[in-house]
Backbone as a ProteinNet text record, in pm:
[ID]
protein_1_A
[PRIMARY]
MRKSRFTEEQMVTVLREADKTSVAEAAKKHKVSEPTIYAWRKHFSQMEAADVKRLKALEIENGRLKKLLAERDLDIEVLKEINAKKW
[TERTIARY]
1420	1372.2	1365.2	1464.6	1470.7	1321.9	1297.4	1172.3	1155.1	1095.8	1064	1076.5	1087.6	1046.3	901.9	805.7	697.8	609	479.5	374.5	277.9	210.8	168.9	23.9	2.5	-89.4	-1.3	107.4	148.9	160.8	178.6	226.6	101.5	1.2	-168.1	-186.3	-175.7	-110.2	-83.8	55.7	114.1	67.9	-3.6	-21.2	-149.1	-197.6	-367.9	-297.2	-121.4	-127.4	-86.9	-45.1	82.8	-100	-222.4	-301.3	-360	-347.2	-368.7	-252.1	-145.1	-24.4	0	117.9	196.5	328.3	313.8	433.5	563.7	610.2	736.9	724.7	614.7	634.7	623.4	523.4	480.2	687.2	714.9	848.6	920.8	938.9	1038.6	993.9	878.5	783.3	890.1	849.5	847.1	950.9	1042.4	1235.1	1193.1	1114.8	1130.5	1115.6	1222.5	1197.7	1068.6	1083.6	936.6	939.3	1015.8	990.8	918.3	959.3	910.7	727.9	711.2	587	497.5	524	496.2	483.6	580.9	566.6	488.9	483.7	297.7	175.8	169.1	99.3	-6.6	139.3	88.9	76.4	153.2	84.3	-111.6	-54.2	-157.5	-333.5	-344.2	-402.4	-471.7	-617.6	-714.7	-791.1	-678.4	-722.6	-657.8	-779	-788.2	-708.5	-700.1	-516.9	-612.2	-828.5	-857.6	-850.1	-882.5	-851.2	-724.2	-604.7	-534.6	-512.6	-539.5	-537.1	-597.5	-750.4	-826.5	-748.9	-632.1	-625.3	-538	-436.2	-370	-394.9	-531.6	-573.8	-625.3	-673.2	-793.3	-693.7	-504.8	-404.8	-277.4	-337.1	-277.6	-402	-521	-653.7	-622.7	-594.5	-589.5	-496.5	-346.2	-221.9	-225.1	-364.8	-386.4	-535.6	-589.4	-617.1	-594.1	-504.3	-367.5	-334.3	-271.6	-217.5	-321.1	-341.9	-470.4	-553.1	-556.6	-599.8	-513.7	-327.7	-241.8	-247.8	-242.9	-203.1	-339.7	-486.9	-591.6	-546.7	-527.2	-431.9	-366.7	-221.8	-161.5	-226.7	-306.7	-372.9	-452.7	-521.3	-609.5	-514.7	-409.9	-307.9	-183.7	-221.4	-213.3	-219.9	-360.7	-524.2	-539.6	-465.4	-451.6	-406.3	-301.4	-172.1	-214.8	-226.4	-305.4	-423	-494.2	-661	-555	-471.6	-443.5	-273.2	-251.6	-175.5	-215.9	-309.4	-448.8	-492.6	-494.4	-587.9	-442.6
-71.4	-73.5	-0.5	-110.3	84.1	131	268.7	315.7	281.9	264.3	262	400.2	454.7	535.5	571.9	493.5	463.3	457.7	552.4	579.4	408.4	467.9	313.2	320.2	450.6	402.2	406.4	487.7	495.7	316.4	288.7	93.9	46	33.1	6	69.4	178	229.1	167.1	146	37.3	-57.6	-163.3	-305.4	-277.7	-213.8	-227.5	-211.3	-103.4	-88.8	-200.8	-266.1	-429.1	-540.3	-532.6	-642.5	-617.4	-471	-384.1	-475.3	-414.7	-449.4	-603.6	-617.4	-710	-648.4	-783	-779.9	-725.6	-725.4	-678.7	-556.1	-570.9	-388.4	-313.3	-307.3	-202.3	-219.6	-297.7	-280.9	-231	-247.9	-145.9	29.6	4	185.3	219.7	152.1	214.3	274.2	122.2	88.9	46.8	-94.8	-202.9	-322.5	-358.9	-532.8	-583.4	-756.7	-801.3	-853.2	-882	-992.8	-869.2	-723.4	-623.9	-635.3	-641.7	-595.8	-678.8	-877.6	-962.6	-918.8	-884.2	-852.8	-777.9	-642.9	-613.4	-658.5	-669.7	-761.1	-849.6	-930.4	-982.6	-953.2	-785.5	-781.2	-699.3	-637.1	-539.5	-610.8	-718	-825	-694.8	-741.6	-623.7	-484.8	-472.8	-237.4	-205.2	-120.5	17.5	62.2	255.7	338.6	425.4	417.2	467.3	427.9	250.7	86.2	161.5	215.6	237.9	297	395.9	572.5	565.2	438.6	424.3	328.8	249.8	102.4	243.1	324.5	365.9	464.4	582.5	591.2	578.1	381.2	321.1	254.1	238.3	185.5	287.5	411.1	568.4	590.2	576.2	528.5	449.4	354.7	262.4	258.7	305.9	317.5	436.4	528.2	615.7	591.9	485.8	366	331.7	265.1	119.7	229.4	357.8	389.6	446.6	595.1	624.6	509.2	319.1	246.3	215.6	195.7	189.6	291.5	418	551.3	483.4	430.6	470.3	352.4	208.4	52.4	139.6	272.2	235.3	354.1	449.9	554.5	467.2	359.4	214.6	161.7	151.9	30.9	113.9	264.6	387.4	456.4	415.5	452.3	271	220.6	36.5	70.7	74.3	122.4	209.7	278.4	413.8	354.9	334	326.4	164.1	93.7	-50.8	20.1	114.7	170.5	289	271.8	434	297.3	201.2	68.8	-12.8
164.5	99.8	-12.3	-174.4	-197.7	-308.3	-319.1	-360.8	-507.9	-517.7	-674.1	-752.1	-878.5	-905.3	-1023.5	-1037.4	-1078.8	-968.2	-920.3	-836.6	-855.8	-763.2	-805.3	-910	-922.8	-1031.5	-1150.5	-1163.8	-1323.2	-1300.3	-1162.9	-1270.7	-1293.7	-1224.5	-1300.1	-1419.3	-1463.7	-1618.1	-1657.5	-1675.2	-1765.5	-1792	-1640	-1621.7	-1712.1	-1734.4	-1793.4	-1939.3	-1997.7	-2136.7	-2157.8	-2037.2	-2086.9	-2104	-2116.2	-2098.8	-2269.3	-2302.9	-2415.7	-2533.2	-2502.6	-2591.2	-2561.3	-2650.7	-2518.7	-2378	-2251	-2146.3	-2283.6	-2336.9	-2361.8	-2435.9	-2525	-2534.2	-2427.4	-2378.9	-2214.3	-2191.4	-2130.6	-2121.2	-2174.6	-2305.2	-2369	-2371	-2413.7	-2371.2	-2241.5	-2130.6	-1998.7	-1901.1	-1992.2	-1954	-1853.2	-1838.6	-1676.8	-1774.6	-1730.6	-1704.8	-1741.7	-1816.4	-1777.9	-1684.6	-1641.5	-1479.1	-1448.9	-1392.5	-1347.3	-1368.2	-1482.4	-1568.2	-1448.8	-1421.7	-1375.6	-1241.4	-1201.8	-1088.2	-976.6	-1091.7	-991	-1079.2	-1204.3	-1231.6	-1090.7	-1010.6	-948.6	-761.3	-783	-701	-694.1	-796	-790	-897.5	-948.6	-1063.3	-1088.7	-1102.5	-1158.7	-1078.7	-1000.3	-992.8	-1086	-1067.7	-1118.2	-1052.7	-1117	-1114	-979.9	-962.8	-844	-733.6	-788.6	-640.2	-522.5	-626.2	-545.9	-509.2	-502.4	-455.2	-339.5	-375.4	-202.5	-110.1	-210	-89	-16	-73.4	-65.9	136.7	62.1	155.7	314.4	287.9	374.8	460.8	348.1	455.9	551.5	554	585.2	720.6	682.4	820.2	867.1	862.4	919	1026.1	959.1	1023.9	1169.8	1155.6	1276.3	1380	1291.6	1392.2	1504.2	1454.6	1552.3	1602.5	1552.3	1633.8	1779.2	1771.7	1850.9	1974.4	1903.7	1951.6	2013.6	2055.1	2112	2226.9	2192.9	2273.1	2376.5	2320.3	2414.8	2501.3	2454	2553.3	2676.7	2641.5	2731	2814	2751.6	2874.3	3012	2935.3	3019	3123.5	3064.2	3222.5	3255.6	3281.1	3320.7	3448.9	3441.9	3538.9	3552.6	3567.2	3595.1	3717	3690.8	3794	3921.9	3827.5	3920.7	4058.8	4016.5	4079.4	4182.3	4151.2	4207.2	4355.2	4320.7	4384.4	4544.2	4501.8	4553.8	4698.9	4655.4	4785.2	4847.8
[MASK]
+++++++++++++++++++++++++++++++++++++++++++++++++++++++++++++++++++++++++++++++++++++++

């Protein structure tokens, strides 16, 4: 997937500006297309910049916890196999 030239916080800022003015004006000012702003609105809806930062932090933490859980489950499976071979 192609990396955006805007951060998520910047996207939300542009959306809030588009709420105050027209979408066409905000699109022209920030040099993005109108459909892009509508796509951002669909994705971020009523979020604020702080909400996006918090969401990103939660996603990173969730990924780390999933990795820890997978490693723990793998360790449990290995211990079960070792225990089964002893008998």
